[in-house]
DOTITI-506720 format. One record per residue: x, y, z of N, C-alpha, C in turn; residue number from 1. Coordinates in pm, whole numbers, plus 50000, padded with zeros to 5 digits. Atoms other than C-alpha are relative to their C-alpha. Layout:
n_u,n_v,n_w,ca_u,ca_v,ca_w,c_u,c_v,c_w,resi
X,Y,Z,X,Y,Z,X,Y,Z,NUM
...
% end
This chain:
n_u,n_v,n_w,ca_u,ca_v,ca_w,c_u,c_v,c_w,resi
50118,49977,50084,11626,05475,76935,50026,50117,49907,1
49974,49898,50101,11665,05671,76612,49871,50068,49957,2
50117,49926,50047,11432,05928,76459,49933,49927,49885,3
50078,50062,50107,11156,05810,76229,50037,50060,49865,4
49982,49958,50139,11220,05826,75855,49916,49911,49910,5
50070,50080,50098,11012,05715,75562,50101,49930,49908,6
49915,50076,50092,11151,05465,75313,50050,50091,49889,7
49945,49911,50104,11390,05648,75079,50127,49942,49938,8
49879,50066,50049,11641,05391,74952,49986,49968,49851,9
50000,50028,50145,11729,05369,74583,50076,49871,49968,10
49915,50116,50027,11994,05095,74600,50020,49920,50128,11
49973,50083,49883,12087,04809,74827,50114,50059,50082,12
49891,49937,49926,12401,05003,74920,49947,50112,50089,13
50063,49898,49916,12182,05290,75046,49944,49936,50126,14
50059,50070,49886,12000,05044,75268,50108,49948,50094,15
49892,50051,49915,12323,04886,75392,50062,50112,50083,16
49941,49888,49925,12461,05227,75490,49912,50040,50117,17
50091,49961,49891,12151,05310,75694,50001,49893,50109,18
49994,50108,49901,12162,04968,75864,50125,50014,50086,19
49875,49981,49926,12525,05031,75959,49993,50123,50091,20
50013,49876,49921,12446,05384,76077,49917,49977,50126,21
50089,50024,49886,12164,05261,76303,50051,49887,50090,22
49945,50114,49926,12366,04958,76415,49892,49899,50039,23
50105,50099,49977,12065,04729,76381,50042,49868,49937,24
49960,50133,50047,12097,04354,76326,49909,49955,49886,25
50069,50041,50122,11962,04323,75973,50108,49963,49900,26
49902,50047,50097,12167,04115,75732,49934,49990,49862,27
50049,50007,50138,12130,04116,75352,50089,49907,49920,28
49926,50092,50088,12231,03847,75102,49947,50014,49859,29
50042,49989,50140,12228,03895,74727,49989,49863,49933,30
50024,50138,50044,12227,03516,74691,49860,49962,50046,31
50140,50024,49964,11852,03451,74682,49962,49852,49993,32
50031,50143,50014,11878,03073,74636,49935,49939,50124,33
50068,50059,49885,11774,03000,74999,49847,50011,49994,34
50145,49982,50009,11427,03131,74914,49934,49894,49914,35
50054,50106,50087,11383,02855,74655,50006,49863,50065,36
49982,50130,49936,11468,02579,74901,49869,49947,50057,37
50119,50059,49939,11181,02342,74990,50015,49990,50153,38
50000,50002,49853,11083,02332,75358,49907,49889,50048,39
50083,50106,49941,10958,02030,75551,49912,50062,50108,40
50097,49951,49902,10643,02123,75743,49914,49882,50041,41
50073,50118,49958,10509,01834,75944,50026,49885,49903,42
49988,50114,50092,10439,01544,75706,50010,50044,49854,43
49998,49947,50137,10448,01773,75398,50129,50078,49974,44
49886,49916,50038,10708,01973,75209,49949,50118,49918,45
50034,49880,50076,10648,02332,75100,50100,50015,49886,46
49911,49997,50116,10793,02384,74749,50106,50109,50003,47
49897,49898,49984,10987,02696,74854,49988,50061,50140,48
49990,49946,49864,11069,02908,75160,49929,50133,50017,49
50076,49876,49990,10823,03193,75102,49856,49967,50039,50
50136,50025,49949,10495,03203,75296,49917,50127,49992,51
50097,49891,49991,10185,03420,75275,49943,49997,50141,52
50050,49991,49863,10091,03536,75625,49849,50022,50001,53
50145,49982,49992,09727,03539,75744,49961,50146,50018,54
50047,49861,49994,09558,03874,75677,49851,50004,49970,55
50146,49999,50016,09188,03933,75722,49955,50096,49891,56
50062,49915,50100,08986,04067,75433,49870,50062,50050,57
50129,49951,49948,08672,04122,75644,49895,49999,49889,58
50084,49998,50120,08483,04017,75333,49941,49863,49965,59
50069,50127,50025,08340,03666,75373,49850,50026,49990,60
50146,49988,49996,07969,03602,75333,49953,50003,50145,61
50052,49987,49864,07746,03656,75634,50003,49867,50077,62
49997,50130,49932,07741,03284,75708,50143,49951,50024,63
49860,50034,49979,08122,03283,75717,50067,49931,49884,64
49943,50070,50116,08170,03109,75382,50076,50097,49910,65
49919,49913,50086,08417,03241,75121,49915,50072,49896,66
50069,49919,50101,08281,03525,74907,50083,50004,49872,67
49924,49984,50124,08392,03615,74555,50134,50069,50027,68
49877,49930,49969,08649,03855,74701,50100,49908,50070,69
49912,50095,49931,08787,03585,74929,50063,49905,49899,70
49948,50095,50098,08820,03339,74643,50101,50067,49907,71
49906,49924,50085,08987,03604,74426,50134,50020,50072,72
49877,49975,49924,09239,03683,74701,50088,49876,50003,73
49918,50121,49988,09349,03323,74745,50042,49943,49865,74
49953,50035,50135,09362,03256,74372,50126,50079,49967,75
49885,49914,50028,09602,03548,74345,50122,49958,50082,76
49889,50048,49917,09814,03428,74637,50058,49871,49943,77
49955,50131,50048,09828,03076,74496,50073,50013,49867,78
49936,49980,50129,09910,03187,74143,50135,50068,50015,79
49877,49926,49976,10184,03406,74289,50119,49916,50037,80
49887,50091,49986,10395,03103,74375,50055,49976,50138,81
49949,50024,49865,10435,03101,74753,49997,49851,50034,82
49994,50140,49960,10528,02770,74915,49901,49963,50108,83
50098,50023,49893,10284,02808,75203,49902,50116,50003,84
50104,49897,49989,09955,02997,75228,49930,49980,50133,85
50062,50003,49867,09833,03075,75579,49868,50075,49989,86
50131,49938,50021,09462,03139,75536,49958,50080,50124,87
50032,49901,49897,09318,03425,75737,49914,49947,50114,88
50072,50034,49878,09147,03422,76075,49860,49948,49973,89
50130,50066,50016,08848,03187,76087,49946,49972,50141,90
50054,50010,49865,08629,03210,76398,49955,49858,50032,91
50044,50132,49957,08557,02896,76599,49861,50004,50063,92
50136,49981,49949,08236,03040,76751,49949,50134,49948,93
50057,49877,50054,07997,03309,76632,50037,50121,50085,94
49975,49884,49913,08050,03531,76936,50145,50044,49998,95
49859,49966,50009,08424,03526,76868,50041,50062,49868,96
49966,49938,50128,08402,03682,76521,50036,50147,50019,97
49954,49862,49988,08589,04011,76484,49911,50097,49924,98
50092,49917,50078,08331,04139,76235,49898,49906,49937,99
50106,50087,50054,08011,04013,76072,50039,49925,49874,100
49956,50065,50124,08205,03913,75758,50130,49924,50019,101
49882,50081,49978,08486,03721,75924,49972,49856,49961,102
50013,50142,50031,08546,03365,75806,49946,49924,50121,103
50058,50083,49894,08347,03108,76005,49963,49866,49938,104
50017,50133,50058,08373,02741,75910,49902,49919,50084,105
50102,50077,49928,08067,02533,76002,49965,49875,49919,106
50048,50119,50070,07905,02202,75910,49918,50037,49877,107
50087,49959,50109,07669,02395,75685,50074,50058,49880,108
49930,49939,50114,07937,02564,75473,50135,49934,49970,109
49871,50067,50022,08225,02313,75478,50024,49971,49852,110
49983,50027,50143,08161,02233,75110,50054,50122,49927,111
49949,49877,50062,08221,02597,75016,50148,50018,50031,112
49858,49993,49967,08553,02587,75201,50080,49896,49922,113
49932,50103,50078,08644,02262,75025,50024,50048,49858,114
49983,49947,50135,08588,02434,74692,50107,50108,49997,115
49895,49898,49991,08809,02725,74806,50138,49934,49997,116
49873,50072,49998,09090,02478,74878,50034,49947,49861,117
49976,50053,50134,09050,02311,74538,50034,50111,49901,118
49976,49887,50089,09037,02645,74362,50141,50057,50021,119
49866,49953,49968,09355,02752,74541,50105,49909,49938,120
49904,50094,50059,09538,02437,74431,50002,50011,49848,121
50004,49986,50146,09419,02481,74072,50078,50125,49956,122
49932,49875,50035,09544,02841,74064,50151,49986,50019,123
49858,50021,49976,09880,02735,74211,50064,49922,49886,124
49947,50082,50109,09929,02469,73943,50000,50076,49868,125
50009,49925,50124,09814,02695,73660,50107,50109,49993,126
49906,49890,49998,10045,02976,73769,50145,49959,50011,127
49861,50036,49968,10355,02776,73862,50040,49861,49954,128
49969,50135,50047,10338,02434,73700,49922,49895,50076,129
50087,50102,49944,10146,02116,73767,50050,49943,50132,130
49946,50058,49877,10382,02003,74044,49999,50094,50119,131
49995,49903,49890,10345,02319,74252,49874,49989,50086,132
50112,50011,49907,10126,02258,74556,50039,50065,50132,133
49964,49934,49874,10148,02507,74845,49937,49929,50120,134
50058,50046,49874,10094,02397,75203,49894,50103,50041,135
50113,49910,49970,09760,02542,75321,49958,49984,50146,136
50032,49999,49857,09703,02634,75687,49883,50095,50024,137
50114,49914,49964,09374,02771,75824,50017,50049,50143,138
49984,49940,49867,09401,03010,76117,49867,49999,50075,139
50119,50006,49916,09147,02936,76392,50011,50106,50110,140
49990,49887,49909,09061,03230,76615,49875,50023,50083,141
50106,49940,49920,08850,03385,76886,50047,50142,50029,142
49953,49863,49996,08865,03764,76881,49998,50064,50139,143
49992,49954,49862,08803,03810,77253,49960,50145,50017,144
50024,49858,49975,08831,04177,77345,49953,50073,49875,145
50032,49930,50125,08789,04271,76979,49888,49931,49922,146
50114,50064,50065,08480,04063,76906,49894,50103,49961,147
50104,49911,50054,08217,04235,76694,49919,49920,49898,148
50063,50094,50094,08002,03958,76544,49877,50053,49929,149
50128,49955,50057,07683,04153,76476,49994,50151,49984,150
49992,49858,50033,07796,04503,76373,50025,50092,50119,151
49972,49919,49882,07842,04626,76732,50105,49932,50086,152
49899,50061,49914,08134,04575,76971,49936,49911,50106,153
50049,50094,49899,08077,04275,77199,50121,49933,50065,154
49874,50052,49948,08407,04235,77386,49983,49888,50101,155
49996,50113,49908,08484,03913,77570,50143,49993,50054,156
49865,49982,49946,08778,03937,77808,50036,49895,50105,157
49955,50090,49895,08986,03702,78024,50039,50072,50127,158
49968,49918,49883,09088,03986,78257,49977,50146,49964,159
50011,49856,50025,09040,04359,78297,50138,50059,49977,160
49876,49930,50031,09305,04591,78159,49966,50149,50000,161
50038,49859,49988,09286,04958,78267,50037,50084,49878,162
49963,49926,50121,09453,05068,77942,49911,49963,49882,163
50076,50045,50116,09253,04858,77696,49849,50004,50019,164
50145,50002,49977,08909,04845,77863,49929,50122,49942,165
50071,49882,50054,08817,05207,77776,49992,50002,49849,166
49999,49995,50147,08908,05153,77410,49889,49917,49938,167
50110,50082,50052,08631,04893,77372,49872,50022,50082,168
50120,49963,49928,08380,05058,77606,49965,49913,50118,169
50026,50087,49886,08419,04821,77901,50013,50076,50132,170
49992,49942,49867,08346,04934,78255,50083,49909,50089,171
49916,50081,49911,08568,04814,78542,49930,49881,50062,172
50073,50112,49940,08291,04586,78668,49935,49907,49896,173
50053,50089,50103,08209,04420,78335,50048,49858,50027,174
49960,50139,49970,08216,04037,78364,50116,49952,49912,175
49895,50066,50076,08518,03836,78258,49954,49858,49968,176
50038,50136,50039,08496,03498,78087,50031,49901,50112,177
49985,50099,49893,08453,03206,78325,50094,49888,49959,178
49922,50119,50029,08676,02902,78354,49919,49899,49919,179
50087,50094,50070,08379,02699,78233,49994,50033,49851,180
50002,49961,50141,08370,02903,77910,50124,49946,49929,181
49877,50051,50061,08731,02813,77840,50001,49848,49994,182
50008,50148,50001,08671,02450,77936,49925,49952,49876,183
50083,50040,50114,08403,02428,77666,50057,50047,49866,184
49949,49942,50125,08590,02639,77411,50099,49908,49930,185
49903,50092,50063,08861,02378,77353,49931,49910,49898,186
50071,50089,50091,08603,02148,77193,49962,50073,49870,187
50033,49923,50120,08507,02427,76950,50120,50006,49905,188
49880,50003,50083,08867,02443,76829,50017,49862,49935,189
49989,50137,50054,08868,02064,76788,49902,49982,49884,190
50101,50015,50105,08544,02074,76586,50040,50078,49874,191
49958,49920,50115,08679,02353,76364,50118,49935,49929,192
49885,50067,50060,09005,02163,76309,49957,49881,49916,193
50049,50117,50074,08818,01850,76203,49927,50043,49872,194
50067,49947,50120,08605,02055,75962,50104,50049,49899,195
49894,49953,50090,08921,02214,75821,50067,49883,49929,196
49941,50120,50061,09068,01870,75761,49905,49942,49895,197
50099,50049,50096,08744,01761,75593,49997,50086,49874,198
50003,49909,50115,08760,02069,75369,50125,49988,49913,199
49881,50019,50081,09109,01975,75253,50118,50085,50037,200
49883,49925,49954,09334,02214,75443,50106,49902,50051,201
49890,50085,49954,09674,02074,75539,50025,50013,50149,202
49979,49981,49857,09663,02208,75893,49924,50120,50050,203
50065,49884,49938,09527,02464,76136,50098,50069,50094,204
49924,49916,49908,09674,02742,76344,49912,50032,50121,205
50068,49957,49878,09567,02787,76707,50052,50140,50031,206
49950,49862,50000,09600,03165,76687,50011,50056,50141,207
49978,49938,49869,09752,03340,76987,50086,50124,49985,208
49922,49877,50022,09874,03676,76861,49909,50121,49999,209
50063,49870,50021,09785,04044,76843,49889,50032,50100,210
50089,49969,49886,09596,04047,77174,49855,49958,49978,211
50130,50065,50003,09299,03845,77058,49992,49907,50121,212
50030,50064,49873,09156,03609,77319,50115,49917,50057,213
49896,50088,49947,09432,03347,77350,50127,50076,50031,214
49884,49915,49976,09702,03610,77323,49986,50076,50132,215
50022,49928,49875,09549,03815,77603,49998,49905,50120,216
50003,50097,49891,09495,03502,77811,50142,49967,50047,217
49861,50029,49965,09870,03434,77799,50059,50109,50089,218
49953,49888,49919,09916,03773,77968,49911,50028,50121,219
50099,49975,49894,09638,03734,78227,50057,49972,50140,220
49936,50012,49869,09859,03772,78533,49902,50030,50114,221
50092,49955,49895,09570,03931,78726,49874,49914,50009,222
50118,50086,49998,09313,03664,78646,50010,49897,50112,223
50006,50105,49899,09204,03424,78919,49955,49869,49934,224
50044,50129,50052,09136,03053,78872,50107,49929,49922,225
49901,50088,50062,09303,02783,78667,50056,50051,49868,226
49949,49945,50125,09354,02999,78358,50070,50135,50019,227
49934,49872,49977,09526,03296,78521,50105,49994,50109,228
49899,49990,49896,09816,03404,78737,50134,49943,49958,229
49871,50062,50030,10105,03160,78695,50016,49973,49851,230
49974,50036,50139,10270,03076,78365,49924,49874,49962,231
50069,50126,50026,10126,02724,78387,49852,50022,49978,232
50143,49973,50015,09775,02860,78429,49970,50082,49875,233
50025,49911,50113,09801,03133,78165,50018,49931,49866,234
49979,50073,50126,09921,02887,77902,49923,49868,49996,235
50073,50127,49991,09696,02601,78012,49904,49980,49883,236
50101,50016,50104,09424,02671,77756,50063,49969,49865,237
49943,50022,50132,09643,02696,77448,50068,49863,49991,238
49933,50130,50004,09846,02387,77542,49898,49885,50002,239
50106,50103,49998,09535,02181,77628,49931,49992,49864,240
50068,49997,50129,09377,02291,77301,50087,49939,49891,241
49908,50060,50097,09684,02202,77096,49999,49848,50015,242
50000,50146,49975,09691,01856,77259,49870,49937,49953,243
50131,50055,50038,09318,01803,77204,49985,49995,49849,244
50008,49997,50146,09338,01907,76838,50091,49892,49942,245
49906,50099,50052,09647,01693,76777,49946,49858,50016,246
50053,50134,49975,09479,01389,76931,49892,49964,49899,247
50113,50029,50089,09173,01421,76704,50037,50000,49852,248
49969,49990,50144,09336,01517,76373,50104,49898,49955,249
49899,50098,50037,09616,01260,76385,50131,50064,49956,250
49866,49953,50034,09974,01287,76264,50010,50054,49857,251
49994,49956,50139,09892,01354,75897,49929,50135,49981,252
50064,49868,50004,09772,01708,75970,50088,50093,50083,253
49911,49905,49933,09973,02015,76068,49923,50076,50108,254
50054,49914,49895,09901,02189,76398,50103,50111,50023,255
49911,49885,49993,10051,02537,76405,49953,50098,50107,256
50042,49888,49917,10047,02843,76626,50077,50124,49959,257
49940,49868,50019,10111,03202,76528,49975,50075,50130,258
50017,49945,49865,10176,03366,76861,50082,50126,50021,259
49927,49880,49963,10287,03693,77016,50119,49963,50087,260
49878,50019,49922,10645,03669,77132,50018,50116,50098,261
49977,49875,49927,10629,04026,77267,49879,50090,49980,262
50123,49921,50010,10318,04230,77347,50022,50150,49989,263
49977,49855,49993,10479,04576,77388,49887,50068,50077,264
50111,49953,49917,10221,04631,77663,50042,49982,50146,265
49943,50003,49865,10292,04708,78030,49961,49878,50084,266
50024,50103,49899,10326,04431,78288,49915,50062,50112,267
50029,50143,50014,10115,04278,78445,49892,49967,49897,268
50102,50023,50103,09896,04304,78135,50060,49957,49867,269
49934,50038,50123,10154,04215,77871,50078,49871,50015,270
49926,50127,50006,10327,03892,77768,50133,50024,49930,271
49869,49987,50062,10698,03869,77689,50063,50135,50017,272
49949,49864,49980,10773,04213,77833,50081,50010,50129,273
49926,49968,49879,11027,04343,78082,49907,50068,50100,274
50093,49947,49898,10855,04429,78409,50017,50150,50024,275
49974,49857,49978,11015,04774,78426,49984,50083,49873,276
50004,49928,50128,11023,04869,78057,49925,49914,49899,277
50083,50087,50084,10738,04727,77849,50038,50003,49853,278
49952,49999,50138,10910,04825,77524,50127,49917,49984,279
49884,50089,50004,11190,04584,77609,49952,49856,50014,280
50045,50139,49990,11124,04215,77536,50071,49924,50112,281
49945,50101,49910,11177,03949,77802,49946,49866,49949,282
50046,50119,50070,11162,03618,77619,50002,49874,50086,283
49997,50117,49912,11185,03390,77922,49874,49915,49984,284
50124,50075,50012,10818,03292,77909,49966,49961,49856,285
50030,50041,50138,10770,03302,77528,50082,49879,49954,286
49918,50113,50042,11060,03062,77474,49961,49873,50075,287
50051,50116,49926,10930,02835,77747,49872,49949,49935,288
50124,50038,50069,10594,02840,77569,50030,49927,49869,289
49960,50069,50123,10766,02742,77243,50029,49853,50028,290
49967,50139,49966,10907,02431,77408,49875,49921,50034,291
50123,50068,49957,10570,02344,77563,49907,49973,49881,292
50086,50019,50116,10382,02394,77235,50051,49886,49913,293
49944,50107,50081,10618,02166,77048,49978,49865,50068,294
50027,50124,49926,10588,01901,77322,49854,49959,49988,295
50144,50027,50006,10209,01932,77287,49953,49961,49861,296
50038,50046,50133,10211,01861,76914,50009,50101,49887,297
49986,49901,50106,10284,02182,76722,50117,49964,49910,298
49889,50022,50092,10493,02135,76408,50019,50114,49899,299
49977,49878,50076,10481,02488,76265,49971,50118,50092,300
50020,49881,49918,10518,02828,76434,50010,50125,49914,301
49987,49869,50060,10470,03188,76332,50020,50101,50110,302
49972,49903,49894,10616,03472,76536,49948,50137,49962,303
50047,49864,50021,10461,03814,76577,50012,50076,50131,304
49985,49916,49883,10438,04098,76826,49898,50112,49996,305
50077,49877,49992,10235,04394,76947,49850,49984,49992,306
50145,49990,50005,09873,04502,76937,49961,50101,49893,307
50031,49908,50109,09751,04650,76607,49882,50093,50028,308
50117,49917,49968,09452,04809,76785,50029,50102,50110,309
49973,49909,49888,09632,05010,77052,50119,50089,49964,310
49885,49912,50022,09959,05202,77084,50118,49920,49945,311
49878,50059,50055,10297,05138,76921,49968,49889,49900,312
50039,50102,50097,10130,04953,76635,50112,49969,49902,313
49886,50023,50087,10456,04987,76441,50082,49880,50048,314
49934,50121,49952,10584,04703,76661,49951,49879,49920,315
50060,50109,50079,10348,04475,76466,50030,50016,49853,316
49983,49978,50143,10379,04634,76123,50065,50137,49976,317
49933,49873,50031,10641,04902,76046,49938,50066,49878,318
50068,49930,50109,10491,05169,75821,50060,50137,49976,319
49963,49862,50031,10550,05504,75653,49892,50097,50044,320
50113,49912,49969,10203,05646,75716,49902,49925,50089,321
50096,50068,49912,09967,05564,76005,49858,50012,49947,322
50140,49981,50030,09592,05523,75985,49960,50142,50040,323
50046,49865,49969,09392,05845,76010,49989,50017,50151,324
50001,49975,49856,09450,05988,76357,50096,49914,50079,325
49908,50090,49931,09710,05723,76437,50131,50069,50036,326
49874,49942,49955,10039,05793,76615,50113,49968,49903,327
49880,50026,50078,10367,05826,76433,50096,49916,50083,328
49905,50083,49927,10638,05574,76524,50101,50083,50078,329
49900,49934,49916,10882,05670,76798,50139,49942,49975,330
49871,50058,50034,11167,05482,76629,50010,49990,49849,331
49982,50020,50143,11313,05427,76285,49939,49867,49960,332
50059,50129,50041,11124,05158,76091,50099,49885,49993,333
49901,50107,50003,11448,04963,76049,50022,49941,50140,334
49993,50052,49864,11458,04932,76428,49882,49908,50028,335
50118,50085,49985,11106,04792,76419,50019,49868,49925,336
49974,50120,50079,11204,04549,76143,50100,49911,50071,337
49895,50077,49933,11517,04441,76330,49946,49929,50124,338
50059,50063,49881,11313,04372,76646,49922,49875,49960,339
50077,50116,50045,11074,04142,76458,50091,49888,49953,340
49904,50102,50044,11368,03963,76296,50065,49931,50120,341
49933,50057,49884,11535,03915,76634,49906,49909,50079,342
50097,50086,49932,11219,03777,76793,49989,49865,49930,343
50007,50125,50076,11191,03521,76514,50129,49920,50015,344
49871,50068,49986,11562,03443,76542,50005,49921,50130,345
49998,50067,49869,11524,03358,76911,49903,49883,50004,346
50098,50109,50001,11211,03149,76856,50050,49884,49914,347
49949,50107,50086,11369,02957,76568,50113,49924,50067,348
49890,50065,49927,11676,02887,76781,49943,49901,50102,349
50062,50086,49900,11449,02740,77049,49924,49885,49935,350
50084,50100,50067,11227,02552,76802,50082,49895,49925,351
49909,50092,50069,11527,02383,76635,49948,49965,49860,352
50037,50038,50136,11395,02185,76333,49853,50026,49967,353
50138,49958,50029,11036,02311,76364,50006,50136,49930,354
49987,49872,50070,11004,02588,76102,49920,50111,50065,355
50064,49879,49947,10921,02937,76227,49990,50101,49887,356
50020,49903,50108,10771,03180,75977,50013,50140,50059,357
49973,49866,49950,10904,03530,76031,49913,50106,49936,358
50078,49886,50052,10738,03867,75978,50087,50125,50007,359
49929,49873,49994,10842,04230,75939,50071,50039,49872,360
49925,49978,50124,10961,04221,75577,49943,50111,49911,361
50066,49916,50100,10709,04441,75397,50060,50139,49987,362
49949,49862,50007,10857,04781,75488,50123,50011,49911,363
49877,49998,50079,11176,04683,75303,49975,50004,49849,364
50036,49996,50141,10990,04683,74970,50078,49897,49918,365
49934,50091,50093,11194,04535,74684,50135,49948,50051,366
49879,50053,49939,11491,04473,74914,49971,49884,50096,367
50034,50103,49901,11300,04223,75128,50057,49861,49967,368
49944,50133,50025,11426,03913,74941,50142,49984,50054,369
49863,50008,49951,11782,03998,75044,50003,49975,50150,370
50009,50022,49856,11682,04011,75410,49949,49859,50029,371
50052,50135,49981,11479,03691,75381,50105,49893,49974,372
49895,50097,50033,11764,03504,75214,50107,49996,50108,373
49899,49995,49894,12010,03622,75479,49951,49933,50127,374
50054,50063,49880,11781,03515,75762,49993,49849,49986,375
50005,50144,50024,11733,03173,75605,50140,49939,50006,376
49862,50049,49997,12109,03131,75554,50053,49989,50142,377
49954,49997,49862,12170,03219,75918,49925,49901,50088,378
50085,50083,49915,11896,02984,76042,49917,50083,50095,379
50076,49909,49915,11712,03286,76186,49850,49991,49976,380
50141,50028,50023,11379,03166,76044,49992,49874,49915,381
50021,50116,50083,11229,02867,75868,49943,50035,49864,382
50056,49949,50125,11041,03064,75603,49988,50151,50013,383
50024,49857,50003,11009,03428,75502,49850,50024,49980,384
50143,49973,50010,10655,03553,75562,49969,50137,49942,385
50044,49875,50060,10485,03819,75350,49857,50029,50042,386
50133,49960,49957,10186,04007,75490,49941,50100,49903,387
50056,49896,50087,10075,04340,75344,50061,49996,49860,388
49935,50006,50131,10328,04291,75065,49926,49904,49905,389
50071,50097,50084,10131,03989,74942,49867,50055,49951,390
50125,49939,50044,09808,04188,74929,50027,50094,49884,391
49966,49905,50106,09975,04456,74718,50059,49931,49878,392
49915,50058,50104,10199,04224,74517,49994,49848,50012,393
50014,50145,49981,10066,03866,74514,50097,49919,49916,394
49905,50072,50085,10311,03771,74235,50144,50011,50049,395
49863,49978,49952,10614,03869,74447,50080,49870,50012,396
49920,50122,49991,10718,03509,74527,50049,49950,49864,397
49960,50049,50133,10718,03410,74160,50105,50090,49937,398
49900,49909,50055,10909,03722,74057,50136,49980,50067,399
49874,50022,49928,11169,03661,74328,50068,49873,49950,400
49943,50131,50032,11216,03297,74231,50034,49983,49852,401
49974,50019,50143,11205,03330,73852,50080,50115,49938,402
49929,49884,50055,11340,03682,73789,50116,50046,50088,403
49895,49959,49908,11560,03725,74095,49983,50142,50051,404
50022,49862,49955,11400,04057,74179,49851,50026,50019,405
50137,49949,49991,11082,04243,74274,49991,50132,49924,406
50022,49875,50075,10934,04529,74072,49959,50111,50096,407
50033,49892,49906,10937,04857,74272,49859,50055,49984,408
50132,49941,50022,10616,04979,74110,49885,49907,50034,409
50104,50092,49954,10427,04673,74239,49997,49989,50153,410
49982,50024,49857,10542,04693,74601,49903,50079,50088,411
50074,49929,49894,10342,04785,74909,50081,50121,50043,412
49932,49878,49956,10422,05141,75018,49969,50031,50147,413
50032,49989,49857,10306,05087,75379,49926,50129,50034,414
50079,49877,49983,10048,05364,75352,49887,49984,50100,415
50102,50033,49900,09808,05192,75598,49856,50012,49951,416
50138,49990,50049,09507,05230,75370,49925,49867,50012,417
50067,50130,49981,09437,04855,75388,49952,49987,50144,418
50040,50002,49859,09429,04890,75767,49887,50099,50024,419
50104,49900,49982,09214,05202,75741,49863,49944,49963,420
50129,50059,50038,08942,05009,75559,49948,49912,50114,421
50043,50083,49886,08936,04760,75849,49949,50086,50114,422
50043,49911,49893,08914,05043,76100,49863,50060,49970,423
50128,49943,50042,08622,05180,75902,49893,49893,49978,424
50093,50114,50010,08454,04834,75906,49959,49972,49855,425
50025,50033,50140,08486,04783,75532,50074,49873,49960,426
49931,50118,50054,08623,04506,75309,50135,50044,49947,427
49867,49943,50017,08997,04540,75284,50082,49934,49891,428
49905,50043,50101,09267,04510,75019,50092,50115,49970,429
49904,49896,50030,09536,04718,74854,49939,50110,49913,430
50061,49886,50069,09399,05059,74757,50092,50054,49891,431
49905,49941,50093,09718,05160,74575,50028,49910,49879,432
49958,50090,50109,09809,04851,74369,49885,49919,49942,433
50118,50074,50047,09462,04700,74329,49881,50095,50005,434
50093,49888,49979,09273,05026,74301,49865,49980,49932,435
50128,50017,50069,09007,04916,74052,49899,49931,50090,436
50088,50071,49908,08865,04682,74316,49985,50074,50132,437
50003,49957,49860,08959,04847,74644,49990,50151,50023,438
50020,49857,49979,08956,05223,74590,49852,50032,50025,439
50142,49975,49968,08572,05224,74567,49961,49948,50138,440
50033,50054,49867,08555,05004,74878,50060,50087,50110,441
49938,49908,49904,08795,05238,75060,49914,50125,50016,442
50082,49878,49995,08585,05542,74967,49866,49974,50068,443
50127,50037,49937,08266,05364,75070,50015,49988,50152,444
49979,50018,49857,08407,05267,75409,50029,50133,50069,445
49971,49868,49945,08544,05618,75468,49873,50082,50015,446
50125,49925,49997,08206,05769,75384,49910,49952,50114,447
50083,50055,49893,08023,05534,75619,50055,50034,50138,448
49938,49966,49873,08273,05597,75897,49980,50147,50034,449
50019,49856,49977,08240,05973,75853,49858,50030,50046,450
50139,49980,49958,07863,05949,75886,49981,49964,50148,451
50013,50043,49861,07899,05761,76216,50069,50095,50096,452
% end
């Protein structure tokens, strides 16, 4: 483990020297042609190998329908030229919303979502040519421990966790969700998937990452009953739900899962972790889950890691500056990036011809295309995923594919201000590169948080 350093590379050779010095497995290719290669995703083909990862704006309307800010965000993503757009977390039940402005697709607002899909396709064609049509995946979620549907925390947990319970105000005797709740919840995912298909999305993601409900359930070693304890029990819900969704939506619809390969959380409360050293991945169960998910009907995967609401958040998103009061990383960001790349590499190897969208690229700034191209050439991922970078620089895919480069003055600087707005319960976006819209929202959220 090397000492933390902020990004300070001027040339690709500077970056290569640091990679060699740290002896991390990050490869770079100055041949960017792999990023332009179309990718088969289920029954569709993405026009290139760059994907926009799902990132919550916390800015939908109160009824869960897309607001003006939501529509603006996806127009920008679509115009930017990515081959796949993974739409942000959309709750399947009201009590599972992470905030009062989280997306929530219902029978009453499905027409508004249909218009969002059409608007996204129009923007993609206008920005990149009439033949450009990105694959569009809607992420279905239940926030579980981090539910806050009506302005106040309302955690819903599959098991108690002595480290996480105090952070959400749970007492040791607070009730856990019943098996019956999970039995009924599968149908909610099915209903949401059918509504997503009606709205015109190309597929849905059964979200199981970042320690939201399904992610935590996969780690519920201490839970009793049919959804806890053994691997078969802990993965029963997600596999049953994938099968149920696949059965109802048919073969002409993508069923995906973005899941945590590695929780970076101590056993017996973490998934994919070594029992003695929770900062060391043990991929025995995650890779077994990959095989089971594919057998159950998944035809797209996204790999991630960590818990953005607890400790070692740099495992999820390497950064230069933490949120206010947040901890500094205990490793060099390139080590964090290399870990995320390796997790994706292992999942892609197991998934074979099912594409796996990787993460961890944003910290590399304008050098990220070289890492993405190298990973694609090696078969270490199916697509390169952009998260915070897309919020800061929505045109990055088009610049990479048409100019062969990214502009340094447009790149995300991993300052964590977009995350800070979320922590302050505001509407989030890039404060630095989209300041006219988001600097006032940042200041407003900071002011409200300070009052509380």
